[in-house]
C-alpha positions as CSV (number, residue, x, y, z in Angstrom):
1,M,77.8,116.0,96.1
2,A,78.6,113.2,98.6
3,V,78.9,114.0,102.3
4,R,81.9,112.7,104.2
5,K,81.0,110.1,106.7
6,P,82.5,110.9,110.1
7,G,84.2,108.1,112.0
8,V,84.7,105.9,109.0
9,I,88.2,105.2,107.7
10,A,89.3,103.0,104.8
11,L,92.8,101.7,105.1
12,F,94.6,100.3,102.1
13,D,97.8,98.3,101.8
14,V,100.1,99.7,99.1
15,D,101.9,96.7,97.5
16,G,99.5,94.1,96.3
17,T,96.4,96.1,96.9
18,L,96.6,99.7,95.5
19,T,99.6,98.7,93.3
20,A,101.3,95.6,92.0
21,P,104.4,95.0,94.2
22,R,106.8,98.0,93.8
23,K,104.8,99.3,90.7
24,V,103.1,102.6,90.2
25,A,99.4,102.9,90.9
26,T,97.2,103.0,87.8
27,P,95.4,106.3,86.9
28,S,92.1,104.5,87.5
29,M,93.1,103.4,91.0
30,L,94.3,106.9,91.9
31,E,91.0,108.3,90.6
32,F,89.0,105.8,92.6
33,I,90.8,106.7,95.8
34,K,90.3,110.4,95.1
35,E,86.6,109.9,94.7
36,L,86.3,107.7,97.7
37,R,88.1,110.3,99.8
38,K,85.2,112.6,99.2
39,V,83.1,110.1,101.2
40,V,85.4,108.6,103.9
41,T,88.7,109.2,105.5
42,I,91.5,107.4,103.6
43,G,94.7,105.9,104.9
44,V,97.4,103.9,103.2
45,V,99.8,101.5,105.0
46,G,103.0,100.1,103.4
47,G,106.1,98.3,104.5
48,S,108.3,100.6,102.4
49,D,109.6,103.9,103.5
50,L,107.9,107.1,102.5
51,S,110.1,107.7,99.5
52,K,109.2,104.3,97.9
53,I,105.5,104.8,98.7
54,S,105.7,108.2,97.0
55,E,107.2,106.6,93.9
56,Q,104.1,104.3,93.8
57,L,101.3,106.7,94.8
58,G,102.7,110.1,93.7
59,R,105.1,112.5,95.2
60,T,102.3,114.4,97.1
61,V,101.2,111.2,98.8
62,I,101.1,112.7,102.3
63,N,98.7,115.4,101.1
64,D,96.6,113.1,98.8
65,Y,95.6,110.8,101.7
66,D,94.4,111.6,105.2
67,Y,96.8,109.2,106.7
68,V,100.0,107.7,105.4
69,F,101.6,104.9,107.5
70,S,105.0,103.9,106.1
71,E,107.4,101.3,107.4
72,N,104.5,99.1,108.6
73,G,103.0,102.0,110.6
74,L,106.2,103.0,112.3
75,V,106.3,106.4,110.6
76,A,102.9,108.1,110.5
77,H,101.6,111.2,108.7
78,K,98.2,112.8,109.1
79,D,97.0,115.6,106.8
80,G,100.5,116.1,105.4
81,K,102.2,116.4,108.8
82,L,104.4,113.9,110.6
83,I,102.5,112.7,113.7
84,G,104.7,109.9,115.0
85,T,107.8,107.9,114.3
86,Q,109.5,105.0,116.0
87,S,113.1,104.1,116.0
88,L,114.3,100.5,115.7
89,K,117.8,101.5,116.9
90,S,116.4,103.1,120.1
91,F,114.2,100.0,120.8
92,V,116.8,97.3,120.1
93,G,120.1,99.1,120.7
94,D,123.1,99.3,118.4
95,E,124.9,96.2,119.9
96,K,121.9,93.8,119.4
97,L,121.1,95.4,116.0
98,K,124.7,94.8,114.9
99,E,124.5,91.1,116.1
100,F,121.2,90.6,114.1
101,I,122.6,92.2,111.0
102,N,125.9,90.3,111.1
103,F,124.1,87.0,111.5
104,T,121.6,87.8,108.8
105,L,124.4,88.8,106.3
106,H,126.3,85.5,107.1
107,Y,123.0,83.6,106.5
108,I,122.5,85.2,103.2
109,A,126.1,84.7,102.2
110,D,125.7,80.9,102.8
111,L,122.4,80.7,100.8
112,D,122.7,78.8,97.6
113,I,120.2,80.6,95.4
114,P,120.4,81.1,91.6
115,I,121.5,84.8,91.8
116,K,122.3,87.5,94.3
117,R,122.4,91.3,93.8
118,G,123.3,94.2,96.1
119,T,121.5,95.7,99.1
120,F,120.5,92.7,101.2
121,I,119.5,94.7,104.2
122,E,117.9,98.1,104.1
123,F,117.9,100.0,107.3
124,R,114.8,102.2,107.8
125,S,113.7,104.3,110.7
126,G,111.7,101.7,112.5
127,M,112.6,98.5,110.8
128,L,114.9,96.4,108.6
129,N,114.0,95.2,105.2
130,V,115.8,91.9,104.4
131,S,116.1,90.6,100.9
132,P,117.9,87.3,100.2
133,I,118.3,88.1,96.5
134,G,119.1,91.8,97.2
135,R,117.0,94.8,96.5
136,N,119.1,95.8,93.5
137,C,117.7,93.0,91.3
138,S,115.8,93.8,88.1
139,Q,112.1,93.3,87.7
140,E,112.6,90.1,85.8
141,E,115.0,88.8,88.5
142,R,112.4,89.8,91.1
143,D,109.7,87.9,89.3
144,D,111.9,84.8,89.0
145,F,112.9,84.9,92.7
146,E,109.2,85.1,93.7
147,K,108.5,81.9,91.7
148,Y,111.6,80.2,93.1
149,D,110.8,81.3,96.7
150,K,107.2,79.8,96.4
151,V,108.8,76.4,95.7
152,Q,111.9,76.6,97.9
153,N,110.5,78.7,100.8
154,I,113.7,80.7,101.1
155,R,112.1,83.5,103.0
156,P,109.9,81.4,105.4
157,K,112.9,79.2,106.3
158,M,115.1,82.3,106.9
159,V,112.4,83.9,109.0
160,S,112.0,80.7,111.1
161,V,115.8,80.6,111.8
162,L,115.9,84.3,112.7
163,R,112.8,84.1,114.8
164,E,114.3,81.3,116.9
165,K,117.9,82.7,117.1
166,F,116.7,86.2,118.1
167,A,113.6,85.3,120.2
168,H,115.0,87.4,123.0
169,L,114.7,90.6,121.0
170,N,110.9,90.2,120.6
171,L,110.9,90.9,116.9
172,T,108.0,90.7,114.4
173,F,108.7,89.3,110.9
174,S,106.4,90.2,108.0
175,I,106.9,88.5,104.7
176,G,105.5,90.6,101.9
177,G,106.0,91.6,98.3
178,Q,108.2,89.5,96.0
179,I,111.7,89.5,97.4
180,S,111.9,90.5,101.0
181,F,110.6,90.6,104.6
182,D,110.4,93.2,107.2
183,V,111.8,93.0,110.7
184,F,110.6,95.3,113.6
185,P,110.0,95.1,117.3
186,Q,106.7,93.6,118.5
187,G,104.2,96.3,119.3
188,L,106.3,99.1,117.9
189,G,104.0,101.5,116.1
190,Q,100.8,100.2,117.6
191,D,100.5,103.4,119.7
192,I,100.5,105.4,116.5
193,L,98.0,103.2,114.7
194,F,95.6,103.1,117.6
195,E,95.3,106.9,117.9
196,I,93.3,107.1,114.7
197,P,90.0,108.8,115.6
């Protein structure tokens, strides 16, 4: 029987590491993590909210891992209990948030891309998830947009415009997955992540 090594933590990203983007983890990956947890502390970090991470890693995710950091670390669970959460609304304020959302929606409306679906901005506790194609796209449409974006740089160009327009808000932009990018205040959540023993 392996003995757990104190002071060692293995942190894994969800999308693109433990799972394919927005897919369910394979049984062999879940078994590997379960065995590794016998030896070291295990944490998972994902840009999605807890409900989406639960869809990918199992509905008991907060109990199956020592740490679960959802929304890019802005919502943190340890040993099944919520240990910290940050609020984008509190940090930025409703007026500035509305200005950012309105501008972003106008930008998306003016984008000439092959298709658009619904839910272009998803508001989460500590961040916004922005998707030029819309989160309601099918998996096939998601795959097609990813290829299109690699050539046309839709998300990088959009992030560049938003970063310049809203520099005064001190926002961080993180492009990830296939169809979207996350927006959250610089430094928000670091106080939670740096408290890992």
